C-alpha positions, 0 to 999 in steps of 0.5 A, a space after each residue: 500500500 502506498 501513500 504519496 511517493 512513500 512506500 510501506 516498509 515491514 515495520 508499518 512505517 514509510 520510506 522515501 525514495 532516495 533522490 538529490 540532497 536538499 539544497 543548502 542555504 548559503 549566506 553572503 550571496 547577493 540580494 535577488 540571486 536567491 529565494 531565501 537568505 540567512 541574514 543573521 549576524 555573528 554571535 555577540 562577544 559575550 559569555 554571560 548576560 552581565 557581559 552582554 549588558 556591559 556591552 550595551 553602554 559605551 563610554 561618553 567621549 568629549 564632543 567639543 573642541 579643545 583649544 591648543 593650550 588646553 590640549 597640551 595641558 590635558 595631554 600631560 595628565 592621564 585619564 586615571 590621574 584626572 579622575 583621581 584629582 577630581 575625586 580628591 577635590 570631591 573628598 576635600 569638599 566633604 571633609 569634616 572640620 574635626 577630621 580635617 580630611 574627607 571620606 573615601 570616595 568612589 565613582 559609580 552607583 553602588 547598586 551597579 554590578 561589576 564585571 565579576 558580579 560583585 557590587 563592591 569595587 576592588 579596593 585592596 591595592 588602590 588600583 581602581 582609577 575611580 577611587 580616592 582614599 585619603 589617610 583618615 588617621 584614627 579609625 572610625 565607622 566613617 573611615 571604614 566605608 566608601 561614599 559612592 559619588 554619582 558625578 554629573 549624571 545625565 537626565 536619563 541617569 537621574 530619572 533612573 535613580 529617582 524612579 528606583 529609589 525616591 518615593 513620589 517620583 513618577 514619569 508623567 505623560 509628557 515625559 517630565 519627572 514629577 517629584 515631591 519636595 516633602 513638607 516644605 513646598 516653598 522657601 523658608 526665609 525666616 530660617 535663612 541665616 548669614 554668617 556675620 563676621 569681620 568681613 560681612 559686618 561692614 559689607 552686608 545690609 543688617 537690621 530693620 528691613 534686611 533679609 539677612 538674619 545673622 548667625 556666628 561662624 561657630 554655629 555655621 560650622 556646627 550645622 556644616 558638620 551635621 550636614 557633612 556627617 549626614 551626607 558621608 553616612 549615605 551609601 551614595 551622594 550626587 555631585 554636580 559641578 556647574 557654572 553660574 553666569 553666561 559671561 565667560 569673564 565672570 563665570 562662577 564655578 559651583 559644586 552641589 552635593 546632594 542626597 536626592 536625584 531630584 535635587 541633582 536634576 533640578 540643579 542640572 537644569 537651573 545652572 549652566 551645564 559644562 562641556 566635557 572639556 570644561 569638566 576636565 579642567 573644573 578644579 576647585 569650585 568657587 562655591 559649594 552647597 551641602 544639601 542635607 535637606 532630608 536631615 533636620 538641624 538641631 533646634 537646640 543649636 544657637 540661632 535656630 528657630 525650627 528644624 529648618 536652617 539654610 545657612 550662608 557663609 560668604 567667607 568660606 563660600 559655602 551654603 548648608 541646607 538642613 530640614 527642607 527638601 524644597 529645591 528652590 532654596 539652592 537656586 535662590 541661595 546661589 542668587 544671593 551669593 551672586 548679589 554679593 560677589 558681582 557688585 565687588 566686580 562692579 557688576 550689577 546683579 538683577 532679579 529680572 527677565 530679559 529679552 532682545 529684539 531682532 535689531 539687538 535692542 535689549 529690555 529688562 523686566 522687573 516685577 513681583 509675583 502676579 505682575 506679568 513679568 514672565 508673560 511680558 518678557 516671553 515674546 515670540 517676536 523677541 529672543 529670550 535671554 533669561 526669565 529671572 536672574 541677570 548681570 549687567 556688566 561693562 559689556 552688556 547683560 548675561 543670564 546667571 542661570 542655565 534654565 527656567 523655574 516656571 510656575 505651573 498653577 493653572 497652566 494651560 497650552 493657550 495661556 503659556 504655550 512656551 512653558 507648556 511645550 517646555 515640560 517634556 523629558 528632562 523637566 522637573 515637575 515639583 509637587 504637581 498632581 496627576 492621574 494615577 493611570 494616564 499620568 496626565 498632569 492636572 495643573 489646576 489641582 492644588 492638593 499638594 500646594 499652590 506653588 507647583 513649579 517646572 524646572 527646565 533648561 533654557 534651550 527648551 524655549 524655542 526663541 531662547 538666545 544661546 549663549 544667553 548674553 546681549 548688549 546693554 539694555 535700552 529700556 528698563 521696565 518696572 512692572 506693578 499690578 496696582 489693585 488700587 487703580 491709581 497708577 497710570 498704565 505707563 509712565 516714563 521715569 527719570 533716573 531718580 524716579 527709576 531709583 525710587 521705584 526700583 528700591 520700592 519694588 511695589 505691587 498690590 495684591 488682593 487679600 481677603 479681609 475678616 468680613 469676607 470683603 476683598 481689598 487691595 494690600 500694598 506689597 513692597 520688596 526692595 529691588 523687586 527681590 528683597 529676599 535675595 539681596 545682600 547689600 543695602 538696596 540703595 547700592 544696587 539702585 545707584 549702580 542701576 542709575 549709573 549704568 542707565 545714564 552711561 548707556 542712555 537707557 530709559 526707565 518705565 513704570 508699567 501698571 498691569 493692574 486696575 483702571 477706572 477704580 480699585 479692585 471690585 469697582 474698576 477693571 483689570 487693564 487688558 493684556 492686549 493694551 499692556 502688550 501694545 505699550 510694551 511694543 511701543 517701548 521696544 520700537 522707540 515710538 513711545 519716546 516720541 509721544 507727547 507727555 504730561 505730568 501727574 500730581 502726587 507722583 509726578 509721573 510723565 504720562 503719554 497723552 496718546 498711544 496707538 490702539 489704546 483708549 486715551 481715557 485710560 492713560 490718565 487714571 483720573 479720567 477713567 474714575 467716575 468718582 473723582 473724590 474717591 480717586 484723589 483719596 486713594 491716590 493720597 493713600 497709596 502715596 502715603 504707603 510709599 512714603 512709609 515704606 521708604 522710611 527704612 531707606 531714607 537714613 542710608 546716605 549715598 553719593 557725595 554728602 548724601 546728595 544722591 539719597 536726597 535726589 531719590 527721596 525727592 523723586 517720591 510722591 509729593 503732597 
């Protein structure tokens, strides 16, 4: 019996006739010459899964050119020696005062397996090029352990660290890293301390109105020891070596030692990121932050008023953070340092936004929260130099930072498209609420805090000017949200008036009263950033006036608040009108307008601006109740005078004449 071509054999099976052998599949033949191809490549050069994983990552190589002199200098130092010098510097940063030398440090994640399958480097003979082991003298627990250093990790690496080890870290649907800052969701200005010593005694602004609350050197060292001991007790620490100030002539090297990937990524975004070559020659930092925010200060220590302490020692050029994980403390702490260091170089440090037109015309924007500083300085027709911190040097302006720290509360694509689009992979989202399944962020949800923030590199903004530098400003714009409704939409200021209103730093907020009725509350913040300045406000004002006079810049006061009456009676000035005013300032057309002088404040106000109703340019014309207008104007003038009493006794200029000029530029009754 047959089946097909087979024949039954005696065993009940089938046998097939012998014929030509099946054709062998060959590889390497030209495509199209064969029906079937074996496209498999050679096998991997690994004998274990760990070896295979080690092949997955290749070592980063410098991508930026090295100048001739730099190349010669680097060629003389081997890679092994360079890493040893770097680790020696980090160990020195972590040195305890009493032990005089730093801990044993090793580069790399302690959880990462080595080639032999272990997680501990071979320390025995000091052969490992990523280890530095100082002579610690007396044996202690600290001297027996190694501290792993995660040095200048990339955003991707920091994402992995945060997701693995930090509770409350998630990747949102837009790719950003959502984190929590713990119990503190904002800065703690009452817990900030500055060491008062022989140097700072006569240099800094102390006393009434000053943000500088003193502490002595000994107490600082107690807190420093506490922070360093905490960081050294950890299995690993994050170290960022970065820069402040885009002006290469006045760049400051900063080192941030922290315990959280969140803090490391935040500072990676907010400071200027060095190239690989710049890191190789980084050397000793100019300023160091020890962020031990997860560990509290000792409340029994002198000068401590809570478990939080943020301490600046300008002589040692160090900052210690205890008892708060809010990342903004690092950003603003370094800004305070720049407010001290830059004026020593005759450079003016400024809490302002800054943009530049296509013709190279630069404008500075000053304003407190709610005045529209971020919105108005972000202009699609102009380049963004920076949104918050700047320096005005002998050659022009430069951004201090490498990133932006934007408010997220009620953020929408329609209102702030640039900020919305900047929130993507690499961005840190602080204290936001998101859907547990889709991970979509709800920016209107204030369950954690109203102070939700996004920190991202400035290059995430499409029209950012890189490098973030520009020529001298042509216009200095002071923004105020006047809820009293008596300041004009725009006023041209002379130098003395610019100094007066710069020192005042005015805006008016709407706060709820006990009986539920809302009324305006005047807020004054010297130099539009009183919490961060180190010297007396008049010193910054005098520098501003000098630079404006030398460069021929014009000062403006722009009210983004109310017209036609105070809050509850009048209406908020339309953003479209304010934009037309800003555009007229940028174009120079507003300088050519006709002006008249107002009473009390003595402002020069334009009588006409194209596209804006003339009646709102002079507030009295838009108020139906003229008597109420006069009373409110006098009230606000009185608040300005009372606030300025703090600064009136500080004499500047020859025989105090500059102080007299500034006082004369205020409201006159």
